[in-house]
N, C-alpha and C positions, 0 to 999 in steps of 0.2 A: 629757059627763066627760074624755073622752079629750082635748079641746080646753084644759081648764082644767089638766090635767096638763102638757101642754106648755108652758103658759102659765107654770106655776110654774116648771119647769125653766129655762127662759129667766130668770126671775128670779134662781134660785139662780146662774145662771152670772154675772150681772152683779153680784150681791152679793159673790161670792168674789172677781171681779176687782176690786172698790173695796177689800175687806178685804185682799187680797193686796197690792195696792199701797201701802195705808196701813202693814200689818206690815213689808214689805220695807223702805220708806223708814224706819221708825225701826230696824230692824235696821243698815241701813247707815249711819245717823247714827251710832249706838253705836259700830260697828266704825271708821268712818272719823274719829271723835274720840279713839277709844281708843290708836290707834297713834301720834299725835303726841304725846299725853300721855305714854306710856311712854318714847317718844324722848327728850323732853323732861326727864322724871324722870331719866333714865339720863345725859344730859347734866350735869345738877346735881349727881348723884352723882359723876361723872368729874371735873369741877371742884374741889369739894369733896375727894374724896380725893387730887387733885393738889397742892392747899394742905397738905393734911396731910403728904404725903411731901416736899414742897420746904421744908417748915418745919425738917427734918432736915438739910438744907445746912447746913454751917457758914457764918456770915456774916462771919468774921474775915480774909477773905481781898480780893484786889484786886476791884474792881468787874467786869472782864471776865471773870476765872476764876468769879467768882460767878454771872454771867450764864449762862456757859455750861455749868456744873454745875446751875444751877435750871432751865434749859432742857431738859437732858438727863433730869432727874428727873421733870419734868412732860411730857414727851413720851412716856416710857417708861409712866408711870402712866396717862396718858390712851389708848394703844394697848392697856393691860392691861385697863381698864375698858370700852373699848368693842368688845373682841376678840370678844365673845360674840354680838353684834349682826351680821345680814347687811351685807355688803360695800356694796350699794347704799344702804344707810340711813346710814352712816358715810362714804362719799366725799365728800359735800359739807362733812363736818367737818373732813377731813384737813390742811388749810393750818394746823396748830395753832400754829406759830410766829408766824403773822400776829396770833394773839389772846394774845399773851404781852407785856406791857411791864412793863419794870422801872424804877421812876423812883427817882432818888436824892433824899430829902426834905431831909436835912440832912448837913453834913460832919462836925461834931463832935457826938457820935459821929455816925459813917456810919451813916444809916438810909435804909431801902429800902421801897418800895411795890411789890407784887407784884399785878398784876392778871391773870387767866386767864380768857380768853372764847372760848367755844365758839359758834360761829353757823352755823345751817344756813339759809344766804340762799335767798331766794326758794322758800320751802316751799311756798307757795300755787301756784306754777307748775309745781313738781317735786313733787307730794305722793307719799307711800308708798301710800296707798290713793286712786285717783283720785275725785273729786267726782262726785256724781250730780246733775244739772240737772233740777229738778222744775218744771213750769210753775206759775207763780203763786207758787211759793215761792223759787224760785231755787236756788242751788249750795248742796249739803249735802255737805261742812260748811264752814262759813265761817270759816276760821282766819286768823290773822295771816299777813303776807308772811314774816316772819322769824323763827324759833326761836331763842332766845338762851339762854344760861347763863353766869353770871359770878360769880367768887369774887375777894375782895381778901385780900390779906396784907401784914403788916408783920413782917419777920424780927426 
């Protein structure tokens, strides 16, 4: 009888190891998918709020002064929207002015199209939560290379 109990104890350890591996992989997948989705949601909200704020900038000024006033308003709002995130998450997003484009569509009347884009370049190589490599399954999570949020506005 003693030999049977020892065999059962060994089986229980193996079952625990397999079950724990599966549960941990599921937990890791949930966590590692959640953080980039939260970041992407914050990025979308930030560009949306930036468009809302820049809509209050008067358009009846010269192109250069409208551009500088719009860029100032956008950068201030993006900083405000992203301030609660850890600096490690927002550092790749910081070159805001690279993602702001203002195109004059027509001269009479003067019409602009403003595009605000936040881009977390190379997210797959520098993720918030590192990927877990499982044999036979591959990397968890399998996320896109870049996370991008964009909004357009015609004042």
